[in-house]
N, C-alpha and C positions, 0 to 999 in steps of 0.2 A: 213505124210499125213495131209494136211490142208484143212479145209472146206472154200471154197471161196464163199462169198455171196456179191453180189453187194449192196453197201449201197446207197440207193436213197437219194438225198439231200432233206432236209425238204421242201425247196421252190418248188421242183418239184412235190410234192405230193398234191393231191386235198384235200380241206377241206371237211369233211363229217359231216353233222349235227349230234350232239350228240343224239338228239331226232328227229326222222323223222316226216313227215306230218301225219303219222298214229299213232304217239305217241310211237313208238318203238325205241329201241336202235339198233345199227348196228348188227343185228342178224347173218349176213353172216360171222362174225368173231368168232362165237361160236366155241370153241375147237381149235382155231387157235393160234399158237405160234407167238409172234411178239412184236414189239416196237410201242409205241404210243406217240403222242404229243398232249396234251390237251390244248385247248385255251378257253379264256373267250368270252363274247359276242362281244367284239371289235377285236377278233382274236389276242389277246396278249397271248403269250405262258405262261402257268401256271405251267405245269408239264410234264416231260418226264419219261417214265417208260417202263418196259417190263414184259411179262407174258406168261405162258403156255396156258392160256385161255384169250385172249384179251377181249372177250365179258363180262365174269364174272368180270374182273378187271375194265372195264369201268363202269359197273353197280355199283360196290363198290365205285368208285370215285364219281359218280353222287350223291350217298347218302351222302357221307362225305363232298362234296364240290359242292352242287347244283348250287350255284351262280357263279362258276368258270368253269363249264363244258358245253360249248355251241358248240364247234367244236373240231374235232379230225382228226389227220393225222396218218395213220397206215402203217407200213411195216411188212409183215408176212414173216416167214421163214419156210422151210419144216421140218427140223429136229432140235430138241432142242440143243442149244449150248449157254451156258452162255457167252462165249467169244464173239461170233458173236453179241448177243443181247447187251452186254455191249459196244461193239465197235460202234454199230449204235446209242445207247443212247448218248455216248460221242460225236460222230460226230455231232449229231443234236444240242446238247447243245453248242458245239463250233460254229456251224453255226449260232446259235441264237445270239452269241456275248456276252451273259451273262447267268449266271445260273438262271433258272426260280425260283421264290420264293418257289414253291412247292418242289423243289429239294434241298433247303437249309433251310431257316428260318422256313418255314411252313411244313416241311417234315412229321412230326408226324400227322398233320391234314389230310394228304393224305394217309399215310401208316398204321395208327393205328386205332383201333376201336374208335368210338366217346365216349368220357367220359361224360356222362350225369351229373355226379356229379358236374362238374365245371359250369354247366348251371342251378344249383338250384336257385330258387327264394329266396329272403330273408326269406319268410315265410316257405318254404320247408326246408331251412337250419336250421332255429330255431327249427322246429319240429324234425328234425333229431338230432340236438344237445341235445334237451331236452328228447329224448327217452332213457329210461333206459334199455330196453332189445334189444337184437340183432334181434329178430323177427320183432319188430316194425321198427327198422332201415332199415332192408331189405325191408320191405313193402314200406317205404317211397322212398328208392332208386329205387325200381321197378316202382313205380308210376311216379317218375321223368323221368325215361327212357321211359316210355309209353308216357308221355307228349311230350318229345323231339322227339320221333318217330312220333307222330301225326303231329307235326309242320313240320318235314321233308317231310312227305307224302303229306301234304297240299301244300307245295312249289312245289313238283314234279307234283302234280295234276294240279296246276295252270300253270305249264310249258307244260301241255298236255300229260304227260307220261301215257301210257296205260300198259306198261310192269309190270309184277307181281314183287312186292318187298316184300320179307319176311325176317324179322329180326330173329336172333337166340334168341329164348326165354330164354335159359339158361343164357346167358350173361347179361340179363336185371337185374337179381338179384344182379349183381356186379356193376350195373349202366353203363354198356357198351352196345353200339349198333354196331352190325356188321351183315352183311347179312349171311343167312344160306346157 
């Protein structure tokens, strides 16, 4: 018994604004299983992925790559099937003619929490290196994460985002930013 799902060509799907005129993400995809193609401002394909909750994934990508998330194309499926999702993802990448940078060289920037430690200023790094106890180091890392979080939220606010963004507070102690 095979699950037959029609694979829509990427070209046949409409571009959906990542952030609509009300400052919201495409909420109608909340809880939907599907494949999505994310495009930058010039509608150049940046990343193709799939998820059990398209809305939550789109929100996560916007936080990780705000400068690369302007348009999205989505195909949903009714029942979870990794095979079907992978087949759609593969077909879209082939249709594109090349693997998007987010699916090869920059994959970690799309799929992993933001590592605020690599974004330390020279002053923050010096303070961190000169700290003798772990409590002080943790505090510095947490403050770096808060600074990076504020910078991301400012960029999203400038883009007009009204949707609620909440980072996982426990990860900040490790210098990581990811949505809760």
